[in-house]
Steps between C-alpha positions, in 0.01 A plus 500: 500500500620853424634681801405863528707730715374789707672737256309342209168566674602856582602558138163369377324722754698802388417429134132471593530815714395312813617579850523175696556435867751236611213259569355557151842440344524163676144408402548593135834323488328173592202560272707594195729200554188279503374656177838454333495136613169449318644662188800264517258206514334626182838509325531122555168409333541304175299677229644321198169335397268784603351716227482874565159627609405818320125503564320294763140595421502416129382850410635682200514872430184631342573791272304690246633640175611863509257724319528874445172667592443846361258693719501794262657742748800701391759659728416859416132456574572329833757759610253779425318401824814517718546813717874526418711348222876490456682334207193303401440363852263590781682721750428429867632625831807329640399209722831438680722741689867506432 
């Protein structure tokens, strides 16, 4: 089983921006070692005769053909209703502060 040092746990905590107590470091050290042990067990499984599973429900993607629908509205006529226009676009107030 993979041994995890206290420094390894502290490095993981720092990367995750977690502040751990000494008790939490000890707890996570044991728990992460256990998880890594399970992963090591998975590495030993023989998958030579197992086919990859891409879809377990048997469903396939349902798509429709792309069709261009012309609603008869042109840009100029639509922009005529806008209160403010700039460079062919509707001008609005800034939503985010800098």
